[in-house]
N, C-alpha and C positions, 0 to 999 in steps of 0.2 A: 605421478609425474612431478618433476620439480617445477617450482613456480618461476616462470620466465618474466624478465623485466617488462617485455612488451605487454604481457597479460596483466600487469600489475594494476591496471585501471579497470579491469572487469569487475572490480569490487563494488561498483554502483548498485544501489538498490533498484533493480529494474522493475520489481513489482510495484514500487512506489510510483513509477511512471505510469503504469497501467491504472493505478488508483487515481492519479491526477487526471488522466483522460476521462475516466469514469465519472469523477466529480463534476468536471466541466459539462459533460453530456447531461448529467442529472439536472443542472441548473437550479441548485438549491443551496440552502445554508444548513449545515449539519452540526449539531453540538455533540460533545463527547459522551455525555451521560447516556446510559442504555435504556433506562426505564423512566425518563422524564415524562410527566403528564402533559399531553398536547394542549396548546393554547387554542384560542378561537379559530375556527375554520371559516373561510370566506363563503358567502352565498354563491351557489352555482347557477349560472344562467340557464334558462329553459331552452337550451339548444344542444344538439349533440355534435360530436365531431364527424365531419364528412369522411367516409371511407376513402382511402387513397394512400399515396406515398410521398414522403418528402426526403430530400437529399441535402446533406451538408458536407462541405469540404473541411478537413481537419488540417490546421496549419500550426507550425511552431516557428516563431521568429520569422514569419512571412514566407516560410518554405512549406509546401504541401507535404504532409506526412501520411495522409489517409483520407478516408471518407466514411460517412455514416448514412444509412438509409433507415427510414422509420415508416412503418405502414400500419393502417388501422382496418380491421375487418369487423363489421357489425354482425352480432349474433343475437339470438332471441333474448338471452339473459345478460347481455353486456357487450364486451368487445374483446377481440384478440389484438394485442399490440405486439408488433414484431420489429425489433431493432437489430441491425447488423452493423458492426464497426470493424473497419479494416485499417490497420496502420503499418507503416514501414519506417524503421529507424536504423541508424548505423550505430554499432557498438564496437569500438576498436577495429574499424574497417570491415566488420562483418555485418551483412544486411540481415535484419530480423523482421519477419512478417508475423503480425498478430491479428487473428480474427476472433471477434467476440459476438456471440448471439445472445440476445435477451428476449425471450418470448414470454408474454404474460397474459393470463386471462383475468379480466377485471369486471367488476360489477358496473351497472349503469352510472354510478357516481365515481367510477374509476378507481375505487379501492380494490385491493388485491384479493384474488381468489386462488391463483396458482401461478407458478413461473418455472422457467428453465433458463439457467445461466450457463453458457458454454464458452470457455476460453481456450483457444488453440494456438500454439506456436511451435512449428516443427513437430517433433515427436512428443511434445509435452501437451497434456490436455487436463483441464480442470472443469468439472461440472457440478452444479448444485441444482437440485430439483425441489421445489417447495410447494406446500399446500396448506391453506388455512383450515384449521379444525377448532371450532369454538374460539377459545381465548389462547390458542397455541398456534405457532407456525412450525410445522414439521418439515425439516429440511434434510434431504438425502444428499450427502457429499460423495462424489465418485472421483477417486484418483488412483491411478495405477492398478486398476481392477479391484480396488478396495472400496467398499461401500460402508458408510457410517451415517446413522440417523441422529439428528440433533433436534431437540424440542426447545423452542424459544417462547417463553411466556410473553404474552402481549396484553394490552389493556383494552383493545377494541380493534376496529378496522384500521388497516394501514396501507401504505402506498409503496409501489416500486417506482423506479424512475419514469417509465413511460406513462403510468397512471398519473403521477404528479404533474408531468408536463401537460397532459391533457386537461387536468384540473385547472392549471394556470391559464390555459387557453380559453376556458369557459367560465372562469370565476369572476365575480364582482369584487375586485380588490379596492380597498380604500387607500388613497395615496398617503404614504408615510407610516402606515400601520403594519406591524409585523404579524404574520400568520404562522402558526406552528402545525406541522403535519407529522403524525407517527409514520416512520419510514424504515424500510429494510434495505440494507446495503449488501447484496450477495457477494461483492468482491472482498468484504471483510467479515461476512457472516454475522452481522450485528444489527440489532434493532435500536434505532436512534430516534431523535426528534429533529425534523427539518423545519426551518423557518424561512420565510420569504418576505421581502418588503418591496413595494412599488415606490421607487425613489423619485422619478420625475418623468415628464413627457419631453421628448426632444426629437430632433430630426437628424438622421444619419444618412450618409451617402452609401448606397448599395447598388452595385452593378450599374453605376453611372447615373442613378436617379436618387433624388432626395426622398426619403421615406419617413413619414411620421411614425414614431415608435414610443412604447413605454419601456423605461429602463428599470430592471429589477437588480437589486444588490444582494449578494450572498457571501457567506464565508464557510470554510470547512476547517475546523480546528484553528481558527484565526486567519486563514488564508482568504484573500479577497477575490470574489468572482463577480462578473457582471453578465447580464443577459438582456437582449433587446427583442421585444415582440411587436409586430405591427398591429394595426387596428383590427385585423381578422384573427388575431391570436397566433399568427405563425411566427416561429422562431426565425429571426433574421441573423443574429450574431450572438456568440457567447465568448467570454474571455476568462482566462485563468492564469496560474503561475507559469513561469518560464516562457511567456509569450505564446502559450497554448490558446488557439482560437478556433471556433467553429463558425462557418459562414454558410448561409443558405444558398444553394446552387441547384441548377438542373442536373439530371443524372450524368449527362455526358461531361459536363464541366467538373463535377465532383470526382469522377473516376479518371479524368484525363491524366495521362502520364504515370499512373500508378502501376501499370503492367510492365513498364520498361526498366530494366536493370541499370540503365544509364542515367536515370533521373537521380539527382542529388538528394540525399536525405540528411536530416539533422543528426549530429553525433550527440546523443542524449547525455553522455558522460561529461563532455566538455561544457554542455549547456547548463549543467547544474552544479558545477564545481565552484569552490571558493578559493581564489588565488591571493594569498597574502603577499605583501611587498618583500618581507624578509623570508628567505628560504631556509629550509631545515636540511642540512647535509646529513647523510647517513641516518635517515629517519627511523629505520628499523632497529637501530641501537639506542634510540632516545629513551632515557629513563626518567627525564623530568621535562615538563612543558608548562609554560606560563603564557597565556594568551588573553587578549581583550576581545570581547564579542560585542558588537553593536549593530544598530539598524533593525533589531528585532526585539520583541518582547520575550523575556526569558521566563516569565511566570508559567507554571505548569509543566516545565521541563525537568528531566531527571539529571540535572547537571551537577548536583551536590550529593555527596555520599560515597562511601567506600574509598576508592583511590582518588576521587575527584573532590576538590574543595572550591566552592564558589563564594566570592566576596564581591557583591555588587555585580559588575560585569567582567570581573577579573577571575579567570579560571586557572587553577593549578592542578596538574595531574602528575602523580608519582607512580611509576611502574612498581607493582607489588614485588616484595621480597618473599620468595616462597620458603615455607618451612621444609624440614626434611621429610616429614610425614603429615598426613591429614590429621584433623583434630577430633575425629571420632572413628568408630568402626562401622563399616557398611553393614546393612543399609542405614541411612539416616532415620532416626526414630519417627515412627508414624504419628506420634503425638507431639512431635517437636514443633516449634513456632514456624518453621519453614516447610513443614510437610506438604502444604498445598502447592509448593513449587515443584513437586514431583508428579503432580497430576497430569494426565494426558489432555490433549485438546484435539479438536477436529483435524488440525494439520500437523500437529506434533504428536504422533500416535505412539507414545512411549509404552503403551500396554499391548501393542500388536505383537503377535507371536514371532514374526520375522525380526522385529526390532529387539525384542527381549533375547531371542536366541543369539543374535549377532553380538549384543552387548556382553553376554556371558562368554562367548567364544573369544572375543578380543581381550577381555579383562582377566581371563583364566581364574575367575572367581576370587580375585584379590580383595582383601578387606580394607585396604587403604584408599580412601577417596582421592587423594592427590595422585597416587600411582595410577589409579583407574582413569582419572581425567587425562593424564599424560597419554596413556595408551589409546583412549578413544579419540583424542584430538589428533594424534599422529595417524591413526587409521583413516579418518575422514580426509585429512590433508593428503595422504598418499594414494587413496583409492578413488577419489571423486575427481573427474576431469574438470579442469577449470576453464569453462567457456561461458559466455553470457547466455542465460536462459530467461525468457520473458513469460512468466506465468504467476499463478498463486502458489507459492512454495509448499510442498507437502513432503514430510519425511519419507513416507513409503514410496512416493514417486521418485524421489531422489535416489533411494536405495535401488530402485529398479533400473533407472536409466544411467546411473553413475556419472552424472555430469551436472554442472550448474555454476552459478556465481555465488556471491556471498550469502544470499538468502537461502539457497539450497544447502550449502555447507552448514549454515547455522541451524536450520530446523532439524537436519539429520543429527548433528552433534547434540543438540538439546534433547532430542528424543532418546538417543543412546545413553546420555548422561542420566536422564531421569530414570530410564529403565534399569540402570545400574544402582539406583537407590541414592542418587545425589540431587539435591535441590538445584535447579538451573533456571535461568531466564535468558531470553534473547535480548541483546542490547543493540540499539540502532543509533547511528550518529555519523561521525566523520572520521576519516583517517587521512594522514598526509602521504602523498605519493606523487613523484614527478613534478614537483613545484606547486601543488595545490592540495586542498582538502576535498575529498570525494565522499559522497554518501555511501555508507557501509554498514554491514551487520555482522555481529560476532556473538559470543556466548559468555555469560557470567555464571559461574558455578560455586556453590558453597562447600568448601572442603574443611571447614573449621573457621575459615575466613572467606570472603568473596574474592574470587580469582577470575581474571579475564582470560579467555582462550579464543584465539583466532584460527579456525581450521583452514581458512583460505591461505593464510601466510605461514601456517605451521608454528605459530607463536603461543607460548604459555610461560609467563603471562604476556599479554599483548603489549607492544611498545606504547610509550606515553603519548604518541600522536593520535591514538584512538580517543576521540572525544565522544563520550556517551551523551546522547540527547534524551533518549527515552528507553524504558524497558518494556517488553511485552510483544504481543503479536502484531500483525499488520493493522488491526483495528486501532491499537494504541500508537503505532508508528505513524498513523495519518497526521499526527500533530506536526510532523516535519514539513508537511505541505506548506504551512504558513512561513517557513524559512526559505523555501526555494527562491533563488534569484534575489534575495534580500539580505541574507546574513553576511556580515563583514567580520573578518578575523585579522587581528594584528598579533604577530608573534613577538612576545616581550622577552622571553628567555627560553633556552633549551640546552640540554646537555645529555 
């Protein structure tokens, strides 16, 4: 289908929104390194969590968008922790409902034994099932009737979100001291280090009453999160980017209004956009862009390199000039410096028979990487319906359902490009459309030089309003969380 102007804002990274909700619910600070050695853990009180259920309303900018229930069941050798999260949001006038289940079996000290993570939105479903085995976490990923096992080496016991929350509810924390926890994030399939600090004691107003609480501060990739626990260790409130807030409520209050289609919901695209004062006319034809970026720390971002040049906080982008042919004969050498960029990953299954067969069919076994990239980009643009999909994107699932937003287009194109023997990366950042910069995902492929390809817009190379912030999968894209609602952009020049 042709790309319609109304649909042009479906380019938002919707999976990033899911990650944002997940992080707030975790109530932790997560660092980007995967195998960092954990720091000191707090002493655990000699009390157990009482079996039962707690409910929280989920709000964004003071509008309710969902609810969460969390229950505990005591068993002989530990606990069953069961969380259910339901959210409703609007994307370009289309209502999207997302349900997430996180069931985990934990030991008496709340460290992980096994888990099930199940995310559903419409016809899209993503599941991850994990089990601890000695110093490995074995995870089975299920998407589109495809199963894949991943072995993640670990250094010892680790936590999932529910177990970490229960630990905080029973731990002796020392005010001002940071505590590090080995942690697994099923939404990005990564093993990380989580740290928590008790900042202060204070009193907040909750349901018309003043409640004494302890405030914990947390960050995820530089984003700031806050959580408040009462004297019984119960979660009272959590806050994160974009005005995302969790509030302790009773069941009836938490679920109130969520079943009615007339209840207003937040448009997540508008909530996360960056609107500069100076507008960019005919942005899709822009070959040069110069902007100033401020109000955020640019360290650790992939703003410099290839077609982008960063000088302080001034960024220049020049749309690539394509050669007539690629710079090598396919496939790219297996011993070349970029060979690792052809490797498959759990969600970019470039070695799956269906992906490999389709890549060969589309490219007609051409040996020119630039010609192949053109063909693959055009095929994804022409054959994937452009509608917002809220899930953890998987190339095989996209190929099956043939629909999605920028995430789905990008992971499928990346898988096909890799399968054709071309090094490729997913690029995440911003693109200008309709008066503002919106969070977006596309692909960069090496054809003798790095070239940008946007399968949602059908562009190769992508126009210069594509601002790359980071390269990599959803785990690496999480760094964008610290920019949400904070980044400012001034357009200095464009042509």
